[in-house]
mmCIF file of the N, C-alpha and C atoms, coordinates in Angstrom:
data_MODEL
# 
_entry.id   MODEL 
# 
loop_
_atom_site.group_PDB 
_atom_site.id 
_atom_site.type_symbol 
_atom_site.label_atom_id 
_atom_site.label_alt_id 
_atom_site.label_comp_id 
_atom_site.label_asym_id 
_atom_site.label_entity_id 
_atom_site.label_seq_id 
_atom_site.pdbx_PDB_ins_code 
_atom_site.Cartn_x 
_atom_site.Cartn_y 
_atom_site.Cartn_z 
_atom_site.occupancy 
_atom_site.B_iso_or_equiv 
_atom_site.pdbx_formal_charge 
_atom_site.auth_seq_id 
_atom_site.auth_comp_id 
_atom_site.auth_asym_id 
_atom_site.auth_atom_id 
_atom_site.pdbx_PDB_model_num 
ATOM 1   N N  . MET A 1 1  ? 28.738  85.750 172.218 1.00 0.00 ? 1  MET A N  1 
ATOM 2   C CA . MET A 1 1  ? 28.146  84.589 173.489 1.00 0.00 ? 1  MET A CA 1 
ATOM 3   C C  . MET A 1 1  ? 26.912  84.507 174.090 1.00 0.00 ? 1  MET A C  1 
ATOM 4   N N  . LYS A 1 2  ? 26.213  86.011 173.921 1.00 0.00 ? 2  LYS A N  1 
ATOM 5   C CA . LYS A 1 2  ? 24.801  86.361 173.712 1.00 0.00 ? 2  LYS A CA 1 
ATOM 6   C C  . LYS A 1 2  ? 24.135  85.618 172.553 1.00 0.00 ? 2  LYS A C  1 
ATOM 7   N N  . ALA A 1 3  ? 24.313  86.079 171.956 1.00 0.00 ? 3  ALA A N  1 
ATOM 8   C CA . ALA A 1 3  ? 23.389  84.845 170.346 1.00 0.00 ? 3  ALA A CA 1 
ATOM 9   C C  . ALA A 1 3  ? 23.130  83.666 170.848 1.00 0.00 ? 3  ALA A C  1 
ATOM 10  N N  . PHE A 1 4  ? 24.304  83.215 171.098 1.00 0.00 ? 4  PHE A N  1 
ATOM 11  C CA . PHE A 1 4  ? 24.341  81.883 171.440 1.00 0.00 ? 4  PHE A CA 1 
ATOM 12  C C  . PHE A 1 4  ? 23.085  81.281 172.479 1.00 0.00 ? 4  PHE A C  1 
ATOM 13  N N  . THR A 1 5  ? 23.841  82.412 173.722 1.00 0.00 ? 5  THR A N  1 
ATOM 14  C CA . THR A 1 5  ? 22.327  81.794 175.126 1.00 0.00 ? 5  THR A CA 1 
ATOM 15  C C  . THR A 1 5  ? 21.462  82.029 174.577 1.00 0.00 ? 5  THR A C  1 
ATOM 16  N N  . LEU A 1 6  ? 21.159  83.270 173.538 1.00 0.00 ? 6  LEU A N  1 
ATOM 17  C CA . LEU A 1 6  ? 19.974  83.277 173.335 1.00 0.00 ? 6  LEU A CA 1 
ATOM 18  C C  . LEU A 1 6  ? 19.401  82.342 171.906 1.00 0.00 ? 6  LEU A C  1 
ATOM 19  N N  . TRP A 1 7  ? 19.407  81.838 171.215 1.00 0.00 ? 7  TRP A N  1 
ATOM 20  C CA . TRP A 1 7  ? 18.968  80.430 170.843 1.00 0.00 ? 7  TRP A CA 1 
ATOM 21  C C  . TRP A 1 7  ? 19.108  78.851 171.386 1.00 0.00 ? 7  TRP A C  1 
ATOM 22  N N  . TRP A 1 8  ? 19.898  78.870 171.985 1.00 0.00 ? 8  TRP A N  1 
ATOM 23  C CA . TRP A 1 8  ? 20.460  78.084 172.538 1.00 0.00 ? 8  TRP A CA 1 
ATOM 24  C C  . TRP A 1 8  ? 18.825  77.429 174.082 1.00 0.00 ? 8  TRP A C  1 
ATOM 25  N N  . SER A 1 9  ? 18.726  78.416 174.058 1.00 0.00 ? 9  SER A N  1 
ATOM 26  C CA . SER A 1 9  ? 17.778  79.158 175.607 1.00 0.00 ? 9  SER A CA 1 
ATOM 27  C C  . SER A 1 9  ? 16.205  78.912 174.050 1.00 0.00 ? 9  SER A C  1 
ATOM 28  N N  . VAL A 1 10 ? 15.880  79.048 173.405 1.00 0.00 ? 10 VAL A N  1 
ATOM 29  C CA . VAL A 1 10 ? 14.971  79.279 172.014 1.00 0.00 ? 10 VAL A CA 1 
ATOM 30  C C  . VAL A 1 10 ? 14.790  77.826 171.712 1.00 0.00 ? 10 VAL A C  1 
ATOM 31  N N  . THR A 1 11 ? 15.683  77.051 172.043 1.00 0.00 ? 11 THR A N  1 
ATOM 32  C CA . THR A 1 11 ? 15.291  75.509 171.845 1.00 0.00 ? 11 THR A CA 1 
ATOM 33  C C  . THR A 1 11 ? 15.562  74.915 172.472 1.00 0.00 ? 11 THR A C  1 
ATOM 34  N N  . ILE A 1 12 ? 15.930  75.357 173.678 1.00 0.00 ? 12 ILE A N  1 
ATOM 35  C CA . ILE A 1 12 ? 14.994  74.759 174.869 1.00 0.00 ? 12 ILE A CA 1 
ATOM 36  C C  . ILE A 1 12 ? 13.463  74.581 174.479 1.00 0.00 ? 12 ILE A C  1 
ATOM 37  N N  . LEU A 1 13 ? 13.097  76.162 175.047 1.00 0.00 ? 13 LEU A N  1 
ATOM 38  C CA . LEU A 1 13 ? 12.046  75.996 175.179 1.00 0.00 ? 13 LEU A CA 1 
ATOM 39  C C  . LEU A 1 13 ? 11.071  75.753 174.106 1.00 0.00 ? 13 LEU A C  1 
ATOM 40  N N  . LEU A 1 14 ? 11.963  74.986 173.006 1.00 0.00 ? 14 LEU A N  1 
ATOM 41  C CA . LEU A 1 14 ? 10.975  74.355 172.167 1.00 0.00 ? 14 LEU A CA 1 
ATOM 42  C C  . LEU A 1 14 ? 11.147  72.791 172.167 1.00 0.00 ? 14 LEU A C  1 
ATOM 43  N N  . GLY A 1 15 ? 12.140  72.200 173.016 1.00 0.00 ? 15 GLY A N  1 
ATOM 44  C CA . GLY A 1 15 ? 11.862  70.937 173.196 1.00 0.00 ? 15 GLY A CA 1 
ATOM 45  C C  . GLY A 1 15 ? 10.612  70.993 174.404 1.00 0.00 ? 15 GLY A C  1 
ATOM 46  N N  . ALA A 1 16 ? 11.014  71.928 175.195 1.00 0.00 ? 16 ALA A N  1 
ATOM 47  C CA . ALA A 1 16 ? 10.458  71.627 176.317 1.00 0.00 ? 16 ALA A CA 1 
ATOM 48  C C  . ALA A 1 16 ? 8.466   71.711 175.908 1.00 0.00 ? 16 ALA A C  1 
ATOM 49  N N  . ILE A 1 17 ? 8.130   73.065 174.664 1.00 0.00 ? 17 ILE A N  1 
ATOM 50  C CA . ILE A 1 17 ? 7.277   73.033 173.965 1.00 0.00 ? 17 ILE A CA 1 
ATOM 51  C C  . ILE A 1 17 ? 6.389   72.070 173.773 1.00 0.00 ? 17 ILE A C  1 
ATOM 52  N N  . PHE A 1 18 ? 7.661   70.824 172.461 1.00 0.00 ? 18 PHE A N  1 
ATOM 53  C CA . PHE A 1 18 ? 7.516   69.648 172.317 1.00 0.00 ? 18 PHE A CA 1 
ATOM 54  C C  . PHE A 1 18 ? 6.521   68.723 173.521 1.00 0.00 ? 18 PHE A C  1 
ATOM 55  N N  . LEU A 1 19 ? 6.947   68.753 174.493 1.00 0.00 ? 19 LEU A N  1 
ATOM 56  C CA . LEU A 1 19 ? 7.272   67.743 175.545 1.00 0.00 ? 19 LEU A CA 1 
ATOM 57  C C  . LEU A 1 19 ? 5.829   67.973 176.450 1.00 0.00 ? 19 LEU A C  1 
ATOM 58  N N  . THR A 1 20 ? 5.045   69.047 176.771 1.00 0.00 ? 20 THR A N  1 
ATOM 59  C CA . THR A 1 20 ? 3.503   69.822 176.583 1.00 0.00 ? 20 THR A CA 1 
ATOM 60  C C  . THR A 1 20 ? 2.918   69.469 176.397 1.00 0.00 ? 20 THR A C  1 
ATOM 61  N N  . ASP A 1 21 ? 3.425   69.953 174.733 1.00 0.00 ? 21 ASP A N  1 
ATOM 62  C CA . ASP A 1 21 ? 2.206   69.339 173.789 1.00 0.00 ? 21 ASP A CA 1 
ATOM 63  C C  . ASP A 1 21 ? 1.369   67.643 173.717 1.00 0.00 ? 21 ASP A C  1 
ATOM 64  N N  . THR A 1 22 ? 2.929   66.524 174.073 1.00 0.00 ? 22 THR A N  1 
ATOM 65  C CA . THR A 1 22 ? 2.981   65.437 173.722 1.00 0.00 ? 22 THR A CA 1 
ATOM 66  C C  . THR A 1 22 ? 2.322   65.235 175.026 1.00 0.00 ? 22 THR A C  1 
ATOM 67  N N  . GLY A 1 23 ? 2.451   65.168 176.401 1.00 0.00 ? 23 GLY A N  1 
ATOM 68  C CA . GLY A 1 23 ? 1.486   65.590 177.027 1.00 0.00 ? 23 GLY A CA 1 
ATOM 69  C C  . GLY A 1 23 ? 0.389   65.356 177.254 1.00 0.00 ? 23 GLY A C  1 
ATOM 70  N N  . ALA A 1 24 ? -0.257  66.822 176.413 1.00 0.00 ? 24 ALA A N  1 
ATOM 71  C CA . ALA A 1 24 ? -1.161  66.962 176.361 1.00 0.00 ? 24 ALA A CA 1 
ATOM 72  C C  . ALA A 1 24 ? -2.387  65.687 175.468 1.00 0.00 ? 24 ALA A C  1 
ATOM 73  N N  . GLU A 1 25 ? -1.273  65.700 174.524 1.00 0.00 ? 25 GLU A N  1 
ATOM 74  C CA . GLU A 1 25 ? -1.911  64.314 173.347 1.00 0.00 ? 25 GLU A CA 1 
ATOM 75  C C  . GLU A 1 25 ? -2.035  62.978 174.011 1.00 0.00 ? 25 GLU A C  1 
ATOM 76  N N  . TRP A 1 26 ? -1.680  62.503 174.607 1.00 0.00 ? 26 TRP A N  1 
ATOM 77  C CA . TRP A 1 26 ? -1.077  61.585 175.567 1.00 0.00 ? 26 TRP A CA 1 
ATOM 78  C C  . TRP A 1 26 ? -2.693  61.860 176.234 1.00 0.00 ? 26 TRP A C  1 
ATOM 79  N N  . TYR A 1 27 ? -2.418  62.805 177.398 1.00 0.00 ? 27 TYR A N  1 
ATOM 80  C CA . TYR A 1 27 ? -4.113  62.687 177.529 1.00 0.00 ? 27 TYR A CA 1 
ATOM 81  C C  . TYR A 1 27 ? -5.214  62.390 177.420 1.00 0.00 ? 27 TYR A C  1 
ATOM 82  N N  . LYS A 1 28 ? -5.188  63.545 176.323 1.00 0.00 ? 28 LYS A N  1 
ATOM 83  C CA . LYS A 1 28 ? -6.835  63.519 175.453 1.00 0.00 ? 28 LYS A CA 1 
ATOM 84  C C  . LYS A 1 28 ? -6.584  61.657 174.973 1.00 0.00 ? 28 LYS A C  1 
ATOM 85  N N  . LEU A 1 29 ? -5.728  61.198 174.399 1.00 0.00 ? 29 LEU A N  1 
ATOM 86  C CA . LEU A 1 29 ? -6.454  60.016 174.220 1.00 0.00 ? 29 LEU A CA 1 
ATOM 87  C C  . LEU A 1 29 ? -6.625  58.692 174.657 1.00 0.00 ? 29 LEU A C  1 
ATOM 88  N N  . ILE A 1 30 ? -5.712  59.267 175.848 1.00 0.00 ? 30 ILE A N  1 
ATOM 89  C CA . ILE A 1 30 ? -6.208  57.849 176.757 1.00 0.00 ? 30 ILE A CA 1 
ATOM 90  C C  . ILE A 1 30 ? -7.218  58.561 177.487 1.00 0.00 ? 30 ILE A C  1 
ATOM 91  N N  . VAL A 1 31 ? -7.563  59.497 177.837 1.00 0.00 ? 31 VAL A N  1 
ATOM 92  C CA . VAL A 1 31 ? -8.664  60.056 178.736 1.00 0.00 ? 31 VAL A CA 1 
ATOM 93  C C  . VAL A 1 31 ? -10.208 59.946 178.026 1.00 0.00 ? 31 VAL A C  1 
ATOM 94  N N  . HIS A 1 32 ? -9.765  60.644 177.215 1.00 0.00 ? 32 HIS A N  1 
ATOM 95  C CA . HIS A 1 32 ? -10.945 61.097 176.233 1.00 0.00 ? 32 HIS A CA 1 
ATOM 96  C C  . HIS A 1 32 ? -11.373 59.726 174.889 1.00 0.00 ? 32 HIS A C  1 
ATOM 97  N N  . HIS A 1 33 ? -10.366 59.860 174.338 1.00 0.00 ? 33 HIS A N  1 
ATOM 98  C CA . HIS A 1 33 ? -10.502 58.595 173.511 1.00 0.00 ? 33 HIS A CA 1 
ATOM 99  C C  . HIS A 1 33 ? -10.505 57.186 173.530 1.00 0.00 ? 33 HIS A C  1 
ATOM 100 N N  . HIS A 1 34 ? -9.556  56.767 175.019 1.00 0.00 ? 34 HIS A N  1 
ATOM 101 C CA . HIS A 1 34 ? -9.600  55.370 175.271 1.00 0.00 ? 34 HIS A CA 1 
ATOM 102 C C  . HIS A 1 34 ? -9.223  54.695 174.783 1.00 0.00 ? 34 HIS A C  1 
ATOM 103 N N  . LEU A 1 35 ? -7.719  55.462 173.783 1.00 0.00 ? 35 LEU A N  1 
ATOM 104 C CA . LEU A 1 35 ? -6.840  54.716 173.167 1.00 0.00 ? 35 LEU A CA 1 
ATOM 105 C C  . LEU A 1 35 ? -5.430  54.738 174.122 1.00 0.00 ? 35 LEU A C  1 
ATOM 106 N N  . THR A 1 36 ? -5.273  53.285 174.252 1.00 0.00 ? 36 THR A N  1 
ATOM 107 C CA . THR A 1 36 ? -3.715  53.071 175.369 1.00 0.00 ? 36 THR A CA 1 
ATOM 108 C C  . THR A 1 36 ? -3.233  52.051 174.671 1.00 0.00 ? 36 THR A C  1 
ATOM 109 N N  . ILE A 1 37 ? -1.768  51.666 175.494 1.00 0.00 ? 37 ILE A N  1 
ATOM 110 C CA . ILE A 1 37 ? -0.957  50.906 174.868 1.00 0.00 ? 37 ILE A CA 1 
ATOM 111 C C  . ILE A 1 37 ? -1.686  49.271 174.509 1.00 0.00 ? 37 ILE A C  1 
ATOM 112 N N  . SER A 1 38 ? -2.259  49.303 175.252 1.00 0.00 ? 38 SER A N  1 
ATOM 113 C CA . SER A 1 38 ? -2.985  47.918 175.246 1.00 0.00 ? 38 SER A CA 1 
ATOM 114 C C  . SER A 1 38 ? -4.274  47.653 174.244 1.00 0.00 ? 38 SER A C  1 
ATOM 115 N N  . THR A 1 39 ? -4.665  47.848 173.586 1.00 0.00 ? 39 THR A N  1 
ATOM 116 C CA . THR A 1 39 ? -5.637  48.820 172.756 1.00 0.00 ? 39 THR A CA 1 
ATOM 117 C C  . THR A 1 39 ? -6.056  48.239 171.624 1.00 0.00 ? 39 THR A C  1 
ATOM 118 N N  . ASN A 1 40 ? -4.581  48.420 170.656 1.00 0.00 ? 40 ASN A N  1 
ATOM 119 C CA . ASN A 1 40 ? -4.373  47.432 169.114 1.00 0.00 ? 40 ASN A CA 1 
ATOM 120 C C  . ASN A 1 40 ? -3.023  47.972 169.195 1.00 0.00 ? 40 ASN A C  1 
ATOM 121 N N  . LEU A 1 41 ? -2.664  47.651 167.548 1.00 0.00 ? 41 LEU A N  1 
ATOM 122 C CA . LEU A 1 41 ? -1.484  47.539 167.265 1.00 0.00 ? 41 LEU A CA 1 
ATOM 123 C C  . LEU A 1 41 ? -1.239  49.424 166.804 1.00 0.00 ? 41 LEU A C  1 
ATOM 124 N N  . PHE A 1 42 ? -1.900  50.157 166.813 1.00 0.00 ? 42 PHE A N  1 
ATOM 125 C CA . PHE A 1 42 ? -1.383  51.117 166.723 1.00 0.00 ? 42 PHE A CA 1 
ATOM 126 C C  . PHE A 1 42 ? -1.281  52.092 168.104 1.00 0.00 ? 42 PHE A C  1 
ATOM 127 N N  . GLY A 1 43 ? -2.416  52.150 169.178 1.00 0.00 ? 43 GLY A N  1 
ATOM 128 C CA . GLY A 1 43 ? -1.916  52.591 170.440 1.00 0.00 ? 43 GLY A CA 1 
ATOM 129 C C  . GLY A 1 43 ? -0.330  51.773 170.406 1.00 0.00 ? 43 GLY A C  1 
ATOM 130 N N  . THR A 1 44 ? 0.173   50.899 170.611 1.00 0.00 ? 44 THR A N  1 
ATOM 131 C CA . THR A 1 44 ? 1.472   49.793 170.945 1.00 0.00 ? 44 THR A CA 1 
ATOM 132 C C  . THR A 1 44 ? 2.167   51.213 169.838 1.00 0.00 ? 44 THR A C  1 
ATOM 133 N N  . THR A 1 45 ? 1.765   51.221 168.913 1.00 0.00 ? 45 THR A N  1 
ATOM 134 C CA . THR A 1 45 ? 3.367   51.446 167.685 1.00 0.00 ? 45 THR A CA 1 
ATOM 135 C C  . THR A 1 45 ? 3.078   52.791 168.166 1.00 0.00 ? 45 THR A C  1 
ATOM 136 N N  . PHE A 1 46 ? 1.923   53.414 168.268 1.00 0.00 ? 46 PHE A N  1 
ATOM 137 C CA . PHE A 1 46 ? 2.226   55.042 168.470 1.00 0.00 ? 46 PHE A CA 1 
ATOM 138 C C  . PHE A 1 46 ? 3.226   55.583 169.691 1.00 0.00 ? 46 PHE A C  1 
ATOM 139 N N  . TYR A 1 47 ? 2.481   54.659 170.807 1.00 0.00 ? 47 TYR A N  1 
ATOM 140 C CA . TYR A 1 47 ? 2.917   55.184 172.269 1.00 0.00 ? 47 TYR A CA 1 
ATOM 141 C C  . TYR A 1 47 ? 4.685   54.849 172.430 1.00 0.00 ? 47 TYR A C  1 
ATOM 142 N N  . SER A 1 48 ? 4.551   53.081 171.845 1.00 0.00 ? 48 SER A N  1 
ATOM 143 C CA . SER A 1 48 ? 6.618   53.575 171.515 1.00 0.00 ? 48 SER A CA 1 
ATOM 144 C C  . SER A 1 48 ? 7.385   54.441 170.961 1.00 0.00 ? 48 SER A C  1 
ATOM 145 N N  . LEU A 1 49 ? 6.604   54.545 169.633 1.00 0.00 ? 49 LEU A N  1 
ATOM 146 C CA . LEU A 1 49 ? 7.405   55.549 168.668 1.00 0.00 ? 49 LEU A CA 1 
ATOM 147 C C  . LEU A 1 49 ? 7.887   56.966 169.804 1.00 0.00 ? 49 LEU A C  1 
ATOM 148 N N  . VAL A 1 50 ? 6.096   57.824 170.049 1.00 0.00 ? 50 VAL A N  1 
ATOM 149 C CA . VAL A 1 50 ? 6.425   58.690 170.873 1.00 0.00 ? 50 VAL A CA 1 
ATOM 150 C C  . VAL A 1 50 ? 6.957   58.593 171.613 1.00 0.00 ? 50 VAL A C  1 
ATOM 151 N N  . GLY A 1 51 ? 7.169   57.784 172.700 1.00 0.00 ? 51 GLY A N  1 
ATOM 152 C CA . GLY A 1 51 ? 7.418   57.593 174.068 1.00 0.00 ? 51 GLY A CA 1 
ATOM 153 C C  . GLY A 1 51 ? 9.085   57.604 173.763 1.00 0.00 ? 51 GLY A C  1 
ATOM 154 N N  . LEU A 1 52 ? 9.664   57.255 172.425 1.00 0.00 ? 52 LEU A N  1 
ATOM 155 C CA . LEU A 1 52 ? 11.294  56.601 172.809 1.00 0.00 ? 52 LEU A CA 1 
ATOM 156 C C  . LEU A 1 52 ? 11.613  57.941 172.429 1.00 0.00 ? 52 LEU A C  1 
ATOM 157 N N  . HIS A 1 53 ? 11.083  59.029 171.343 1.00 0.00 ? 53 HIS A N  1 
ATOM 158 C CA . HIS A 1 53 ? 10.890  59.854 171.104 1.00 0.00 ? 53 HIS A CA 1 
ATOM 159 C C  . HIS A 1 53 ? 10.922  61.286 172.165 1.00 0.00 ? 53 HIS A C  1 
ATOM 160 N N  . ALA A 1 54 ? 9.917   61.443 172.786 1.00 0.00 ? 54 ALA A N  1 
ATOM 161 C CA . ALA A 1 54 ? 9.673   62.090 174.140 1.00 0.00 ? 54 ALA A CA 1 
ATOM 162 C C  . ALA A 1 54 ? 11.504  61.624 175.051 1.00 0.00 ? 54 ALA A C  1 
ATOM 163 N N  . THR A 1 55 ? 11.506  60.318 175.339 1.00 0.00 ? 55 THR A N  1 
ATOM 164 C CA . THR A 1 55 ? 12.808  60.499 176.058 1.00 0.00 ? 55 THR A CA 1 
ATOM 165 C C  . THR A 1 55 ? 13.595  60.804 175.415 1.00 0.00 ? 55 THR A C  1 
ATOM 166 N N  . HIS A 1 56 ? 13.775  60.577 174.288 1.00 0.00 ? 56 HIS A N  1 
ATOM 167 C CA . HIS A 1 56 ? 15.146  61.249 173.128 1.00 0.00 ? 56 HIS A CA 1 
ATOM 168 C C  . HIS A 1 56 ? 15.581  62.532 173.796 1.00 0.00 ? 56 HIS A C  1 
ATOM 169 N N  . VAL A 1 57 ? 13.642  63.279 174.114 1.00 0.00 ? 57 VAL A N  1 
ATOM 170 C CA . VAL A 1 57 ? 14.339  65.480 173.944 1.00 0.00 ? 57 VAL A CA 1 
ATOM 171 C C  . VAL A 1 57 ? 14.702  65.500 175.409 1.00 0.00 ? 57 VAL A C  1 
ATOM 172 N N  . VAL A 1 58 ? 13.519  65.073 176.127 1.00 0.00 ? 58 VAL A N  1 
ATOM 173 C CA . VAL A 1 58 ? 14.129  64.963 177.752 1.00 0.00 ? 58 VAL A CA 1 
ATOM 174 C C  . VAL A 1 58 ? 15.733  64.956 178.163 1.00 0.00 ? 58 VAL A C  1 
ATOM 175 N N  . VAL A 1 59 ? 16.405  63.803 177.330 1.00 0.00 ? 59 VAL A N  1 
ATOM 176 C CA . VAL A 1 59 ? 17.561  63.629 178.327 1.00 0.00 ? 59 VAL A CA 1 
ATOM 177 C C  . VAL A 1 59 ? 18.557  64.955 176.904 1.00 0.00 ? 59 VAL A C  1 
ATOM 178 N N  . GLY A 1 60 ? 17.887  65.167 175.488 1.00 0.00 ? 60 GLY A N  1 
ATOM 179 C CA . GLY A 1 60 ? 18.754  66.588 175.509 1.00 0.00 ? 60 GLY A CA 1 
ATOM 180 C C  . GLY A 1 60 ? 18.867  67.907 176.157 1.00 0.00 ? 60 GLY A C  1 
ATOM 181 N N  . LEU A 1 61 ? 17.541  67.745 176.424 1.00 0.00 ? 61 LEU A N  1 
ATOM 182 C CA . LEU A 1 61 ? 16.820  68.928 177.203 1.00 0.00 ? 61 LEU A CA 1 
ATOM 183 C C  . LEU A 1 61 ? 17.550  69.623 177.978 1.00 0.00 ? 61 LEU A C  1 
ATOM 184 N N  . LEU A 1 62 ? 17.988  67.953 179.257 1.00 0.00 ? 62 LEU A N  1 
ATOM 185 C CA . LEU A 1 62 ? 18.833  68.163 180.363 1.00 0.00 ? 62 LEU A CA 1 
ATOM 186 C C  . LEU A 1 62 ? 20.515  68.174 179.990 1.00 0.00 ? 62 LEU A C  1 
ATOM 187 N N  . MET A 1 63 ? 20.812  67.900 178.943 1.00 0.00 ? 63 MET A N  1 
ATOM 188 C CA . MET A 1 63 ? 22.103  68.145 178.500 1.00 0.00 ? 63 MET A CA 1 
ATOM 189 C C  . MET A 1 63 ? 22.232  69.770 177.899 1.00 0.00 ? 63 MET A C  1 
ATOM 190 N N  . MET A 1 64 ? 21.426  69.870 177.442 1.00 0.00 ? 64 MET A N  1 
ATOM 191 C CA . MET A 1 64 ? 21.707  71.178 176.753 1.00 0.00 ? 64 MET A CA 1 
ATOM 192 C C  . MET A 1 64 ? 21.506  72.261 178.015 1.00 0.00 ? 64 MET A C  1 
ATOM 193 N N  . LEU A 1 65 ? 20.322  71.764 179.304 1.00 0.00 ? 65 LEU A N  1 
ATOM 194 C CA . LEU A 1 65 ? 20.209  73.219 179.724 1.00 0.00 ? 65 LEU A CA 1 
ATOM 195 C C  . LEU A 1 65 ? 21.767  73.242 180.158 1.00 0.00 ? 65 LEU A C  1 
ATOM 196 N N  . ALA A 1 66 ? 22.384  71.971 180.457 1.00 0.00 ? 66 ALA A N  1 
ATOM 197 C CA . ALA A 1 66 ? 24.235  72.143 181.633 1.00 0.00 ? 66 ALA A CA 1 
ATOM 198 C C  . ALA A 1 66 ? 24.768  72.996 180.911 1.00 0.00 ? 66 ALA A C  1 
ATOM 199 N N  . VAL A 1 67 ? 24.778  72.829 179.704 1.00 0.00 ? 67 VAL A N  1 
ATOM 200 C CA . VAL A 1 67 ? 25.414  73.719 178.488 1.00 0.00 ? 67 VAL A CA 1 
ATOM 201 C C  . VAL A 1 67 ? 25.599  75.337 178.884 1.00 0.00 ? 67 VAL A C  1 
ATOM 202 N N  . LEU A 1 68 ? 23.645  75.565 179.135 1.00 0.00 ? 68 LEU A N  1 
ATOM 203 C CA . LEU A 1 68 ? 23.428  76.574 178.788 1.00 0.00 ? 68 LEU A CA 1 
ATOM 204 C C  . LEU A 1 68 ? 23.774  76.979 180.520 1.00 0.00 ? 68 LEU A C  1 
ATOM 205 N N  . ALA A 1 69 ? 24.047  76.124 181.561 1.00 0.00 ? 69 ALA A N  1 
ATOM 206 C CA . ALA A 1 69 ? 24.328  77.073 182.788 1.00 0.00 ? 69 ALA A CA 1 
ATOM 207 C C  . ALA A 1 69 ? 25.781  77.363 182.838 1.00 0.00 ? 69 ALA A C  1 
ATOM 208 N N  . PHE A 1 70 ? 26.255  76.129 181.916 1.00 0.00 ? 70 PHE A N  1 
ATOM 209 C CA . PHE A 1 70 ? 28.000  76.237 182.121 1.00 0.00 ? 70 PHE A CA 1 
ATOM 210 C C  . PHE A 1 70 ? 28.563  77.864 181.107 1.00 0.00 ? 70 PHE A C  1 
ATOM 211 N N  . SER A 1 71 ? 27.288  78.377 180.157 1.00 0.00 ? 71 SER A N  1 
ATOM 212 C CA . SER A 1 71 ? 27.353  79.474 178.959 1.00 0.00 ? 71 SER A CA 1 
ATOM 213 C C  . SER A 1 71 ? 27.355  80.783 179.995 1.00 0.00 ? 71 SER A C  1 
ATOM 214 N N  . LEU A 1 72 ? 26.412  80.657 181.516 1.00 0.00 ? 72 LEU A N  1 
ATOM 215 C CA . LEU A 1 72 ? 25.800  81.563 182.000 1.00 0.00 ? 72 LEU A CA 1 
ATOM 216 C C  . LEU A 1 72 ? 26.561  82.228 182.883 1.00 0.00 ? 72 LEU A C  1 
ATOM 217 N N  . THR A 1 73 ? 27.923  81.503 183.376 1.00 0.00 ? 73 THR A N  1 
ATOM 218 C CA . THR A 1 73 ? 28.955  81.360 184.554 1.00 0.00 ? 73 THR A CA 1 
ATOM 219 C C  . THR A 1 73 ? 30.462  81.840 183.886 1.00 0.00 ? 73 THR A C  1 
# 
């Protein structure tokens, strides 16, 4: 059980790092490079695909946190 909790926590941490890096990348693209969803087709496609993936990661992290909470009790 200790190994499961450790590796599950590492997986959650990696998901959180992905979301943090995605947010930082979006900030840089929007603020510094002025690339928004309405700029061009690349902006629309990029933000749609990465946003969908980020949403998937958020939902997965919430579910994984619930499993982690149950494993710690």
